[in-house]
All heavy atoms as a GROMACS GRO file, in nm:
protein
  504
    1MET      N    1   2.196   0.650   2.130
    1MET     CA    2   2.077   0.570   2.143
    1MET      C    3   2.032   0.526   2.004
    1MET      O    4   2.032   0.602   1.908
    1MET     CB    5   1.966   0.653   2.213
    1MET     CG    6   1.839   0.573   2.229
    1MET     SD    7   1.710   0.663   2.317
    1MET     CE    8   1.775   0.651   2.482
    2CYS      N    9   1.991   0.404   1.994
    2CYS     CA   10   1.946   0.347   1.868
    2CYS      C   11   1.802   0.382   1.839
    2CYS      O   12   1.718   0.387   1.928
    2CYS     CB   13   1.964   0.195   1.876
    2CYS     SG   14   1.943   0.108   1.719
    3SER      N   15   1.771   0.403   1.714
    3SER     CA   16   1.634   0.433   1.673
    3SER      C   17   1.560   0.304   1.645
    3SER      O   18   1.612   0.210   1.588
    3SER     CB   19   1.638   0.520   1.548
    3SER     OG   20   1.506   0.553   1.508
    4ARG      N   21   1.435   0.300   1.684
    4ARG     CA   22   1.348   0.186   1.661
    4ARG      C   23   1.257   0.216   1.545
    4ARG      O   24   1.223   0.326   1.516
    4ARG     CB   25   1.265   0.157   1.787
    4ARG     CG   26   1.353   0.122   1.908
    4ARG     CD   27   1.276   0.113   2.035
    4ARG     NE   28   1.157   0.030   2.022
    4ARG     CZ   29   1.061   0.022   2.113
    4ARG    NH1   30   1.069   0.096   2.222
    4ARG    NH2   31   0.957  -0.054   2.093
    5GLN      N   32   1.212   0.108   1.479
    5GLN     CA   33   1.120   0.122   1.366
    5GLN      C   34   0.978   0.101   1.414
    5GLN      O   35   0.949  -0.002   1.473
    5GLN     CB   36   1.155   0.023   1.256
    5GLN     CG   37   1.069   0.045   1.133
    5GLN     CD   38   1.116  -0.037   1.015
    5GLN    OE1   39   1.216  -0.108   1.023
    5GLN    NE2   40   1.046  -0.027   0.905
    6PRO      N   41   0.888   0.197   1.386
    6PRO     CA   42   0.749   0.180   1.430
    6PRO      C   43   0.673   0.084   1.336
    6PRO      O   44   0.719   0.055   1.225
    6PRO     CB   45   0.692   0.322   1.420
    6PRO     CG   46   0.773   0.383   1.309
    6PRO     CD   47   0.909   0.324   1.323
    7LYS      N   48   0.560   0.039   1.382
    7LYS     CA   49   0.471  -0.043   1.299
    7LYS      C   50   0.407   0.047   1.194
    7LYS      O   51   0.351   0.152   1.226
    7LYS     CB   52   0.363  -0.106   1.385
    7LYS     CG   53   0.269  -0.195   1.309
    7LYS     CD   54   0.167  -0.257   1.401
    7LYS     CE   55   0.070  -0.345   1.329
    7LYS     NZ   56  -0.030  -0.403   1.420
    8VAL      N   57   0.419   0.008   1.069
    8VAL     CA   58   0.367   0.086   0.956
    8VAL      C   59   0.268   0.000   0.875
    8VAL      O   60   0.300  -0.112   0.837
    8VAL     CB   61   0.479   0.135   0.862
    8VAL    CG1   62   0.422   0.212   0.745
    8VAL    CG2   63   0.581   0.219   0.937
    9LEU      N   64   0.149   0.053   0.855
    9LEU     CA   65   0.049  -0.014   0.771
    9LEU      C   66   0.026   0.074   0.647
    9LEU      O   67   0.033   0.196   0.658
    9LEU     CB   68  -0.083  -0.028   0.846
    9LEU     CG   69  -0.074  -0.105   0.980
    9LEU    CD1   70  -0.209  -0.099   1.050
    9LEU    CD2   71  -0.034  -0.248   0.953
   10TRP      N   72  -0.001   0.013   0.535
   10TRP     CA   73  -0.027   0.090   0.416
   10TRP      C   74  -0.138   0.027   0.336
   10TRP      O   75  -0.166  -0.093   0.348
   10TRP     CB   76   0.099   0.104   0.333
   10TRP     CG   77   0.146  -0.024   0.270
   10TRP    CD1   78   0.223  -0.118   0.328
   10TRP    CD2   79   0.116  -0.073   0.139
   10TRP    NE1   80   0.246  -0.221   0.242
   10TRP    CE2   81   0.180  -0.198   0.127
   10TRP    CE3   82   0.042  -0.024   0.033
   10TRP    CZ2   83   0.170  -0.273   0.010
   10TRP    CZ3   84   0.033  -0.099  -0.080
   10TRP    CH2   85   0.096  -0.219  -0.092
   11ALA      N   86  -0.201   0.112   0.259
   11ALA     CA   87  -0.305   0.072   0.166
   11ALA      C   88  -0.292   0.161   0.042
   11ALA      O   89  -0.237   0.269   0.049
   11ALA     CB   90  -0.444   0.085   0.227
   12GLN      N   91  -0.341   0.109  -0.068
   12GLN     CA   92  -0.336   0.193  -0.186
   12GLN      C   93  -0.462   0.181  -0.270
   12GLN      O   94  -0.528   0.078  -0.264
   12GLN     CB   95  -0.214   0.160  -0.271
   12GLN     CG   96  -0.214   0.024  -0.334
   12GLN     CD   97  -0.086  -0.008  -0.411
   12GLN    OE1   98   0.021   0.010  -0.354
   12GLN    NE2   99  -0.099  -0.054  -0.532
   13ARG      N  100  -0.492   0.285  -0.337
   13ARG     CA  101  -0.599   0.292  -0.435
   13ARG      C  102  -0.536   0.333  -0.567
   13ARG      O  103  -0.417   0.361  -0.572
   13ARG     CB  104  -0.707   0.394  -0.390
   13ARG     CG  105  -0.768   0.367  -0.254
   13ARG     CD  106  -0.850   0.239  -0.251
   13ARG     NE  107  -0.902   0.209  -0.121
   13ARG     CZ  108  -0.855   0.116  -0.037
   13ARG    NH1  109  -0.749   0.045  -0.072
   13ARG    NH2  110  -0.909   0.096   0.080
   14SER      N  111  -0.612   0.342  -0.669
   14SER     CA  112  -0.553   0.374  -0.800
   14SER      C  113  -0.479   0.509  -0.801
   14SER      O  114  -0.380   0.523  -0.871
   14SER     CB  115  -0.660   0.371  -0.910
   14SER     OG  116  -0.757   0.469  -0.882
   15GLU      N  117  -0.525   0.604  -0.720
   15GLU     CA  118  -0.464   0.734  -0.722
   15GLU      C  119  -0.404   0.779  -0.585
   15GLU      O  120  -0.355   0.890  -0.574
   15GLU     CB  121  -0.567   0.841  -0.763
   15GLU     CG  122  -0.616   0.824  -0.905
   15GLU     CD  123  -0.508   0.843  -1.011
   15GLU    OE1  124  -0.422   0.930  -0.991
   15GLU    OE2  125  -0.507   0.766  -1.108
   16LYS      N  126  -0.409   0.692  -0.484
   16LYS     CA  127  -0.364   0.733  -0.351
   16LYS      C  128  -0.291   0.619  -0.279
   16LYS      O  129  -0.317   0.503  -0.302
   16LYS     CB  130  -0.480   0.776  -0.262
   16LYS     CG  131  -0.552   0.901  -0.312
   16LYS     CD  132  -0.659   0.940  -0.218
   16LYS     CE  133  -0.736   1.056  -0.282
   16LYS     NZ  134  -0.714   1.182  -0.222
   17VAL      N  135  -0.199   0.658  -0.192
   17VAL     CA  136  -0.134   0.564  -0.102
   17VAL      C  137  -0.160   0.617   0.038
   17VAL      O  138  -0.143   0.736   0.066
   17VAL     CB  139   0.020   0.558  -0.127
   17VAL    CG1  140   0.087   0.472  -0.022
   17VAL    CG2  141   0.048   0.507  -0.266
   18TYR      N  142  -0.204   0.529   0.129
   18TYR     CA  143  -0.232   0.564   0.267
   18TYR      C  144  -0.133   0.494   0.356
   18TYR      O  145  -0.112   0.374   0.347
   18TYR     CB  146  -0.373   0.519   0.306
   18TYR     CG  147  -0.484   0.581   0.222
   18TYR    CD1  148  -0.530   0.519   0.109
   18TYR    CD2  149  -0.540   0.701   0.262
   18TYR    CE1  150  -0.631   0.574   0.033
   18TYR    CE2  151  -0.640   0.761   0.186
   18TYR     CZ  152  -0.685   0.695   0.070
   18TYR     OH  153  -0.788   0.751  -0.004
   19LEU      N  154  -0.067   0.570   0.449
   19LEU     CA  155   0.022   0.514   0.544
   19LEU      C  156  -0.026   0.543   0.684
   19LEU      O  157  -0.066   0.655   0.712
   19LEU     CB  158   0.164   0.574   0.526
   19LEU     CG  159   0.234   0.547   0.395
   19LEU    CD1  160   0.361   0.629   0.386
   19LEU    CD2  161   0.265   0.401   0.381
   20THR      N  162  -0.023   0.443   0.771
   20THR     CA  163  -0.062   0.461   0.910
   20THR      C  164   0.056   0.414   0.996
   20THR      O  165   0.106   0.304   0.978
   20THR     CB  166  -0.184   0.374   0.946
   20THR    OG1  167  -0.293   0.413   0.860
   20THR    CG2  168  -0.225   0.392   1.090
   21ILE      N  169   0.100   0.503   1.085
   21ILE     CA  170   0.208   0.470   1.176
   21ILE      C  171   0.150   0.468   1.318
   21ILE      O  172   0.098   0.567   1.366
   21ILE     CB  173   0.322   0.575   1.166
   21ILE    CG1  174   0.376   0.571   1.024
   21ILE    CG2  175   0.430   0.544   1.269
   21ILE    CD1  176   0.477   0.677   0.993
   22SER      N  177   0.156   0.353   1.382
   22SER     CA  178   0.093   0.329   1.512
   22SER      C  179   0.189   0.364   1.624
   22SER      O  180   0.267   0.279   1.669
   22SER     CB  181   0.047   0.184   1.525
   22SER     OG  182  -0.046   0.152   1.424
   23LEU      N  183   0.185   0.491   1.668
   23LEU     CA  184   0.266   0.534   1.782
   23LEU      C  185   0.184   0.638   1.862
   23LEU      O  186   0.182   0.756   1.828
   23LEU     CB  187   0.395   0.603   1.733
   23LEU     CG  188   0.507   0.514   1.685
   23LEU    CD1  189   0.619   0.598   1.627
   23LEU    CD2  190   0.558   0.424   1.796
   24PRO      N  191   0.118   0.596   1.967
   24PRO     CA  192   0.043   0.693   2.048
   24PRO      C  193   0.136   0.778   2.131
   24PRO      O  194   0.242   0.736   2.173
   24PRO     CB  195  -0.045   0.603   2.136
   24PRO     CG  196   0.028   0.477   2.143
   24PRO     CD  197   0.107   0.458   2.016
   25ASP      N  198   0.094   0.901   2.157
   25ASP     CA  199   0.162   0.994   2.250
   25ASP      C  200   0.306   1.022   2.214
   25ASP      O  201   0.391   1.022   2.303
   25ASP     CB  202   0.150   0.942   2.393
   25ASP     CG  203   0.006   0.919   2.439
   25ASP    OD1  204  -0.078   1.001   2.398
   25ASP    OD2  205  -0.022   0.824   2.510
   26VAL      N  206   0.337   1.046   2.086
   26VAL     CA  207   0.473   1.081   2.051
   26VAL      C  208   0.488   1.233   2.043
   26VAL      O  209   0.389   1.306   2.038
   26VAL     CB  210   0.517   1.018   1.918
   26VAL    CG1  211   0.525   0.869   1.931
   26VAL    CG2  212   0.426   1.057   1.804
   27LYS      N  213   0.612   1.278   2.043
   27LYS     CA  214   0.639   1.423   2.028
   27LYS      C  215   0.752   1.439   1.926
   27LYS      O  216   0.812   1.342   1.883
   27LYS     CB  217   0.676   1.483   2.161
   27LYS     CG  218   0.796   1.422   2.228
   27LYS     CD  219   0.820   1.479   2.364
   27LYS     CE  220   0.943   1.412   2.429
   27LYS     NZ  221   0.974   1.466   2.557
   28ASP      N  222   0.781   1.562   1.892
   28ASP     CA  223   0.884   1.596   1.797
   28ASP      C  224   0.869   1.514   1.667
   28ASP      O  225   0.964   1.456   1.615
   28ASP     CB  226   1.026   1.570   1.856
   28ASP     CG  227   1.053   1.656   1.976
   28ASP    OD1  228   1.000   1.770   1.983
   28ASP    OD2  229   1.124   1.610   2.070
   29VAL      N  230   0.749   1.516   1.614
   29VAL     CA  231   0.717   1.438   1.491
   29VAL      C  232   0.770   1.514   1.369
   29VAL      O  233   0.753   1.633   1.354
   29VAL     CB  234   0.566   1.420   1.478
   29VAL    CG1  235   0.532   1.353   1.346
   29VAL    CG2  236   0.513   1.336   1.593
   30SER      N  237   0.840   1.440   1.287
   30SER     CA  238   0.889   1.492   1.157
   30SER      C  239   0.836   1.400   1.047
   30SER      O  240   0.858   1.278   1.053
   30SER     CB  241   1.042   1.497   1.155
   30SER     OG  242   1.088   1.534   1.027
   31LEU      N  243   0.772   1.457   0.948
   31LEU     CA  244   0.713   1.382   0.840
   31LEU      C  245   0.748   1.452   0.710
   31LEU      O  246   0.714   1.569   0.693
   31LEU     CB  247   0.560   1.371   0.856
   31LEU     CG  248   0.480   1.312   0.746
   31LEU    CD1  249   0.518   1.164   0.729
   31LEU    CD2  250   0.333   1.329   0.772
   32LYS      N  251   0.812   1.379   0.617
   32LYS     CA  252   0.848   1.439   0.490
   32LYS      C  253   0.817   1.340   0.379
   32LYS      O  254   0.850   1.221   0.388
   32LYS     CB  255   0.996   1.474   0.486
   32LYS     CG  256   1.030   1.581   0.588
   32LYS     CD  257   1.176   1.615   0.586
   32LYS     CE  258   1.203   1.721   0.694
   32LYS     NZ  259   1.342   1.741   0.715
   33CYS      N  260   0.753   1.389   0.273
   33CYS     CA  261   0.724   1.311   0.152
   33CYS      C  262   0.786   1.382   0.035
   33CYS      O  263   0.776   1.505   0.022
   33CYS     CB  264   0.572   1.302   0.129
   33CYS     SG  265   0.482   1.221   0.263
   34TYR      N  266   0.850   1.306  -0.052
   34TYR     CA  267   0.919   1.364  -0.166
   34TYR      C  268   0.858   1.313  -0.296
   34TYR      O  269   0.812   1.197  -0.298
   34TYR     CB  270   1.068   1.332  -0.160
   34TYR     CG  271   1.134   1.387  -0.037
   34TYR    CD1  272   1.150   1.308   0.077
   34TYR    CD2  273   1.180   1.518  -0.031
   34TYR    CE1  274   1.210   1.358   0.190
   34TYR    CE2  275   1.238   1.571   0.082
   34TYR     CZ  276   1.253   1.491   0.192
   34TYR     OH  277   1.313   1.540   0.307
   35PRO      N  278   0.860   1.392  -0.402
   35PRO     CA  279   0.798   1.350  -0.528
   35PRO      C  280   0.856   1.222  -0.589
   35PRO      O  281   0.787   1.152  -0.661
   35PRO     CB  282   0.827   1.470  -0.622
   35PRO     CG  283   0.843   1.586  -0.532
   35PRO     CD  284   0.909   1.531  -0.406
   36ASP      N  285   0.982   1.188  -0.556
   36ASP     CA  286   1.039   1.065  -0.611
   36ASP      C  287   0.994   0.940  -0.535
   36ASP      O  288   1.044   0.828  -0.561
   36ASP     CB  289   1.191   1.074  -0.612
   36ASP     CG  290   1.254   1.087  -0.476
   36ASP    OD1  291   1.182   1.102  -0.374
   36ASP    OD2  292   1.381   1.081  -0.469
   37GLY      N  293   0.900   0.956  -0.440
   37GLY     CA  294   0.842   0.840  -0.370
   37GLY      C  295   0.910   0.804  -0.239
   37GLY      O  296   0.884   0.699  -0.180
   38VAL      N  297   0.996   0.894  -0.184
   38VAL     CA  298   1.060   0.868  -0.057
   38VAL      C  299   0.973   0.930   0.053
   38VAL      O  300   0.928   1.045   0.042
   38VAL     CB  301   1.202   0.927  -0.054
   38VAL    CG1  302   1.262   0.915   0.087
   38VAL    CG2  303   1.290   0.857  -0.154
   39PHE      N  304   0.953   0.853   0.158
   39PHE     CA  305   0.870   0.895   0.274
   39PHE      C  306   0.960   0.879   0.398
   39PHE      O  307   1.012   0.769   0.424
   39PHE     CB  308   0.749   0.804   0.281
   39PHE     CG  309   0.667   0.821   0.406
   39PHE    CD1  310   0.574   0.920   0.417
   39PHE    CD2  311   0.685   0.735   0.513
   39PHE    CE1  312   0.499   0.936   0.530
   39PHE    CE2  313   0.611   0.750   0.627
   39PHE     CZ  314   0.517   0.849   0.638
   40ASN      N  315   0.979   0.987   0.474
   40ASN     CA  316   1.059   0.984   0.599
   40ASN      C  317   0.970   1.022   0.716
   40ASN      O  318   0.896   1.122   0.710
   40ASN     CB  319   1.174   1.081   0.594
   40ASN     CG  320   1.282   1.042   0.496
   40ASN    OD1  321   1.319   0.926   0.489
   40ASN    ND2  322   1.331   1.137   0.422
   41PHE      N  323   0.980   0.943   0.824
   41PHE     CA  324   0.908   0.975   0.948
   41PHE      C  325   1.002   0.954   1.064
   41PHE      O  326   1.078   0.857   1.066
   41PHE     CB  327   0.788   0.878   0.964
   41PHE     CG  328   0.724   0.888   1.100
   41PHE    CD1  329   0.624   0.982   1.126
   41PHE    CD2  330   0.761   0.803   1.204
   41PHE    CE1  331   0.567   0.991   1.250
   41PHE    CE2  332   0.702   0.811   1.328
   41PHE     CZ  333   0.604   0.906   1.351
   42SER      N  334   0.995   1.045   1.163
   42SER     CA  335   1.069   1.026   1.290
   42SER      C  336   0.989   1.090   1.401
   42SER      O  337   0.914   1.186   1.380
   42SER     CB  338   1.209   1.080   1.282
   42SER     OG  339   1.208   1.220   1.267
   43ALA      N  340   1.004   1.040   1.522
   43ALA     CA  341   0.937   1.092   1.640
   43ALA      C  342   1.003   1.040   1.767
   43ALA      O  343   1.085   0.945   1.761
   43ALA     CB  344   0.791   1.052   1.640
   44VAL      N  345   0.971   1.100   1.880
   44VAL     CA  346   1.022   1.057   2.007
   44VAL      C  347   0.903   1.010   2.092
   44VAL      O  348   0.804   1.079   2.104
   44VAL     CB  349   1.096   1.172   2.080
   44VAL    CG1  350   1.144   1.128   2.219
   44VAL    CG2  351   1.214   1.219   1.996
   45GLY      N  352   0.915   0.887   2.146
   45GLY     CA  353   0.809   0.830   2.228
   45GLY      C  354   0.804   0.887   2.368
   45GLY      O  355   0.893   0.960   2.411
   46VAL      N  356   0.705   0.847   2.447
   46VAL     CA  357   0.687   0.898   2.582
   46VAL      C  358   0.801   0.861   2.675
   46VAL      O  359   0.830   0.930   2.772
   46VAL     CB  360   0.552   0.851   2.643
   46VAL    CG1  361   0.436   0.912   2.572
   46VAL    CG2  362   0.541   0.697   2.643
   47ASN      N  363   0.870   0.751   2.649
   47ASN     CA  364   0.986   0.710   2.730
   47ASN      C  365   1.119   0.762   2.679
   47ASN      O  366   1.222   0.717   2.723
   47ASN     CB  367   0.990   0.555   2.741
   47ASN     CG  368   0.872   0.498   2.814
   47ASN    OD1  369   0.815   0.562   2.903
   47ASN    ND2  370   0.828   0.381   2.774
   48GLY      N  371   1.114   0.849   2.579
   48GLY     CA  372   1.237   0.905   2.519
   48GLY      C  373   1.295   0.820   2.410
   48GLY      O  374   1.399   0.853   2.356
   49ASP      N  375   1.227   0.709   2.372
   49ASP     CA  376   1.275   0.626   2.262
   49ASP      C  377   1.257   0.698   2.130
   49ASP      O  378   1.154   0.761   2.105
   49ASP     CB  379   1.196   0.494   2.257
   49ASP     CG  380   1.216   0.407   2.379
   49ASP    OD1  381   1.324   0.420   2.442
   49ASP    OD2  382   1.130   0.328   2.410
   50SER      N  383   1.359   0.689   2.042
   50SER     CA  384   1.349   0.746   1.908
   50SER      C  385   1.294   0.642   1.814
   50SER      O  386   1.328   0.526   1.819
   50SER     CB  387   1.487   0.787   1.859
   50SER     OG  388   1.538   0.892   1.936
   51PHE      N  389   1.202   0.687   1.725
   51PHE     CA  390   1.144   0.603   1.623
   51PHE      C  391   1.169   0.668   1.488
   51PHE      O  392   1.155   0.789   1.474
   51PHE     CB  393   0.995   0.586   1.645
   51PHE     CG  394   0.959   0.511   1.771
   51PHE    CD1  395   0.942   0.576   1.889
   51PHE    CD2  396   0.941   0.374   1.764
   51PHE    CE1  397   0.908   0.508   2.005
   51PHE    CE2  398   0.909   0.303   1.878
   51PHE     CZ  399   0.892   0.369   2.001
   52SER      N  400   1.201   0.587   1.389
   52SER     CA  401   1.211   0.642   1.252
   52SER      C  402   1.189   0.533   1.151
   52SER      O  403   1.210   0.414   1.177
   52SER     CB  404   1.352   0.705   1.231
   52SER     OG  405   1.450   0.605   1.235
   53VAL      N  406   1.146   0.576   1.034
   53VAL     CA  407   1.126   0.485   0.922
   53VAL      C  408   1.142   0.567   0.793
   53VAL      O  409   1.100   0.682   0.784
   53VAL     CB  410   0.989   0.412   0.929
   53VAL    CG1  411   0.874   0.510   0.914
   53VAL    CG2  412   0.980   0.302   0.826
   54THR      N  413   1.205   0.503   0.694
   54THR     CA  414   1.217   0.562   0.560
   54THR      C  415   1.164   0.455   0.466
   54THR      O  416   1.210   0.341   0.470
   54THR     CB  417   1.363   0.598   0.525
   54THR    OG1  418   1.406   0.697   0.616
   54THR    CG2  419   1.372   0.651   0.386
   55LEU      N  420   1.072   0.496   0.379
   55LEU     CA  421   1.015   0.405   0.278
   55LEU      C  422   1.045   0.461   0.140
   55LEU      O  423   1.031   0.581   0.116
   55LEU     CB  424   0.866   0.394   0.296
   55LEU     CG  425   0.812   0.337   0.424
   55LEU    CD1  426   0.663   0.348   0.428
   55LEU    CD2  427   0.856   0.191   0.438
   56GLN      N  428   1.084   0.375   0.047
   56GLN     CA  429   1.098   0.409  -0.092
   56GLN      C  430   0.982   0.346  -0.165
   56GLN      O  431   0.978   0.224  -0.180
   56GLN     CB  432   1.231   0.362  -0.148
   56GLN     CG  433   1.243   0.383  -0.299
   56GLN     CD  434   1.248   0.527  -0.339
   56GLN    OE1  435   1.332   0.602  -0.296
   56GLN    NE2  436   1.152   0.571  -0.419
   57LEU      N  437   0.885   0.426  -0.206
   57LEU     CA  438   0.770   0.372  -0.279
   57LEU      C  439   0.809   0.335  -0.422
   57LEU      O  440   0.914   0.379  -0.472
   57LEU     CB  441   0.656   0.474  -0.277
   57LEU     CG  442   0.611   0.518  -0.138
   57LEU    CD1  443   0.505   0.628  -0.150
   57LEU    CD2  444   0.560   0.400  -0.057
   58PHE      N  445   0.728   0.258  -0.488
   58PHE     CA  446   0.761   0.205  -0.620
   58PHE      C  447   0.774   0.315  -0.727
   58PHE      O  448   0.857   0.306  -0.814
   58PHE     CB  449   0.654   0.105  -0.664
   58PHE     CG  450   0.678   0.047  -0.801
   58PHE    CD1  451   0.781  -0.041  -0.825
   58PHE    CD2  452   0.596   0.079  -0.908
   58PHE    CE1  453   0.808  -0.096  -0.947
   58PHE    CE2  454   0.618   0.028  -1.031
   58PHE     CZ  455   0.724  -0.060  -1.051
   59GLY      N  456   0.691   0.419  -0.718
   59GLY     CA  457   0.693   0.521  -0.820
   59GLY      C  458   0.686   0.661  -0.764
   59GLY      O  459   0.691   0.679  -0.640
   60ASN      N  460   0.678   0.758  -0.849
   60ASN     CA  461   0.668   0.898  -0.806
   60ASN      C  462   0.531   0.923  -0.742
   60ASN      O  463   0.435   0.854  -0.773
   60ASN     CB  464   0.689   0.991  -0.925
   60ASN     CG  465   0.830   0.984  -0.979
   60ASN    OD1  466   0.922   0.935  -0.914
   60ASN    ND2  467   0.847   1.032  -1.100
   61ILE      N  468   0.527   1.023  -0.657
   61ILE     CA  469   0.404   1.063  -0.588
   61ILE      C  470   0.385   1.213  -0.592
   61ILE      O  471   0.480   1.287  -0.622
   61ILE     CB  472   0.401   1.016  -0.443
   61ILE    CG1  473   0.515   1.081  -0.364
   61ILE    CG2  474   0.404   0.863  -0.434
   61ILE    CD1  475   0.505   1.057  -0.214
   62SER      N  476   0.265   1.260  -0.564
   62SER     CA  477   0.236   1.402  -0.542
   62SER      C  478   0.216   1.418  -0.393
   62SER      O  479   0.111   1.377  -0.339
   62SER     CB  480   0.111   1.444  -0.614
   62SER     OG  481   0.125   1.430  -0.754
   63PRO      N  482   0.318   1.463  -0.319
   63PRO     CA  483   0.311   1.467  -0.175
   63PRO      C  484   0.200   1.560  -0.122
   63PRO      O  485   0.184   1.669  -0.170
   63PRO     CB  486   0.445   1.524  -0.132
   63PRO     CG  487   0.535   1.510  -0.250
   63PRO     CD  488   0.446   1.513  -0.368
   64GLU      N  489   0.122   1.506  -0.028
   64GLU     CA  490   0.017   1.584   0.040
   64GLU      C  491   0.019   1.537   0.182
   64GLU      O  492   0.004   1.418   0.210
   64GLU     CB  493  -0.119   1.560  -0.018
   64GLU     CG  494  -0.142   1.615  -0.156
   64GLU     CD  495  -0.280   1.590  -0.206
   64GLU    OE1  496  -0.376   1.579  -0.126
   64GLU    OE2  497  -0.299   1.583  -0.329
   65VAL      N  498   0.041   1.626   0.277
   65VAL     CA  499   0.050   1.588   0.417
   65VAL      C  500  -0.063   1.655   0.493
   65VAL      O  501  -0.100   1.761   0.467
   65VAL     CB  502   0.184   1.630   0.480
   65VAL    CG1  503   0.190   1.597   0.625
   65VAL    CG2  504   0.300   1.565   0.405
   0.00000   0.00000   0.00000
């Protein structure tokens, strides 16, 4: 089964990056942020569809989930 990419919104301030992933009622959520600016998200939707997205941010980050 192929993975679908969810809708991702982002905003940034001088010291923070905000990501919003619009997927209601998902399960098996996996969220990982790495100091080098890589962000990984995956989940399974109510119909069994797989969703995933990987973002490479411009710079390093201090991950906080």
